C-alpha positions as CSV (number, residue, x, y, z in Angstrom):
1,X,8.0,-2.1,7.9
2,X,9.9,1.0,9.1
3,X,13.6,1.3,8.1
4,X,13.4,-1.1,5.2
5,X,13.3,1.8,2.7
6,X,15.6,4.7,2.0
7,X,16.0,7.8,0.0
8,X,19.5,8.3,-1.3
9,X,20.6,11.9,-2.2
10,X,23.1,12.4,-4.9
11,X,24.0,15.6,-6.7
12,X,25.2,15.5,-10.4
13,X,26.9,18.2,-12.4
14,X,24.4,18.3,-15.3
15,X,21.2,16.8,-16.7
16,X,22.9,14.2,-18.9
17,X,24.9,12.6,-16.1
18,X,21.9,12.7,-13.8
19,X,19.7,11.0,-16.3
20,X,22.4,8.4,-17.1
21,X,22.7,7.4,-13.4
22,X,18.9,7.5,-12.9
23,X,18.2,5.2,-15.9
24,X,21.0,2.8,-14.9
25,X,19.6,2.5,-11.3
26,X,16.0,1.9,-12.4
27,X,17.0,-0.4,-15.3
28,X,19.1,-2.5,-13.0
29,X,16.1,-2.7,-10.6
30,X,18.2,-1.2,-7.8
31,X,15.8,1.7,-7.3
32,X,12.1,1.9,-7.8
33,X,12.1,5.6,-8.8
34,X,14.6,8.4,-9.2
35,X,13.5,12.0,-9.2
36,X,15.8,14.5,-10.9
37,X,15.5,18.0,-9.4
38,X,17.3,20.5,-11.6
39,X,18.6,23.9,-10.6
40,X,20.0,23.1,-7.2
41,X,22.6,25.5,-6.0
42,X,25.3,23.9,-3.9
43,X,27.8,25.9,-1.7
44,X,30.6,23.8,-0.2
45,X,34.3,23.7,0.7
46,X,36.4,21.6,-1.6
47,X,40.2,21.4,-1.1
48,X,40.1,24.5,1.2
49,X,38.3,26.6,-1.4
50,X,34.7,27.9,-1.2
51,X,32.8,26.6,-4.2
52,X,29.4,27.2,-5.7
53,X,27.8,25.1,-8.4
54,X,24.5,24.5,-10.2
55,X,23.7,20.9,-9.9
56,X,20.9,18.3,-10.5
57,X,19.8,16.4,-7.3
58,X,18.8,12.8,-7.5
59,X,16.2,11.5,-5.0
60,X,16.6,7.7,-5.3
61,X,13.9,5.6,-3.6
62,X,15.0,2.1,-2.9
63,X,15.1,-0.8,-0.4
64,X,17.9,-0.5,2.1
65,X,19.2,-3.9,1.0
66,X,20.2,-2.3,-2.3
67,X,22.4,0.4,-0.8
68,X,25.8,-1.1,-1.6
69,X,25.1,-1.8,-5.2
70,X,23.6,1.6,-5.6
71,X,26.7,3.2,-4.1
72,X,28.9,1.2,-6.4
73,X,27.0,2.0,-9.5
74,X,27.0,5.8,-8.7
75,X,30.8,5.7,-8.0
76,X,31.4,3.9,-11.4
77,X,29.3,6.4,-13.4
78,X,29.7,9.7,-11.6
79,X,32.0,12.5,-12.9
80,X,32.9,13.8,-9.4
81,X,36.0,12.6,-7.6
82,X,33.9,12.4,-4.4
83,X,30.2,12.2,-5.2
84,X,27.5,13.0,-2.6
85,X,25.9,9.7,-1.7
86,X,23.8,10.0,1.5
87,X,21.0,7.6,2.5
88,X,18.1,8.6,4.7
89,X,15.8,6.0,6.2
90,X,12.1,6.3,5.3
91,X,10.4,6.1,8.7
92,X,6.8,6.1,7.4
93,X,5.1,6.0,4.1
94,X,1.9,4.9,2.4
95,X,1.9,1.1,2.6
96,X,0.9,0.8,-1.0
97,X,3.8,2.9,-2.1
98,X,6.3,1.0,0.0
99,X,5.0,-2.3,-1.4
100,X,5.5,-0.8,-4.9
101,X,9.2,-0.1,-4.0
102,X,9.5,-3.7,-2.9
103,X,8.0,-5.0,-6.2
104,X,10.6,-3.0,-8.2
105,X,13.8,-4.3,-6.7
106,X,15.8,-7.3,-7.8
């Protein structure tokens, strides 16, 4: 079952917005689990200016078939003009865990 699953990375400006998006994704059964990693320091160029920010990173575990609705939900709820939404395929994983991801999506 390789390439049926993904981890989507998304940074958020604060805990409240990260929790709101995480709860929305899991409640809508678009993601099986969302980890919120606080205290991520991001360094990036934005509009030709070097920026640095403390953010919360979402690690969203989901079926690949849910990518588009996940992207749409994040864009609707996110505070950033251009939120980070990057999907990475899960090449291998415990079969039991992958079946659990399957059981959680709509």
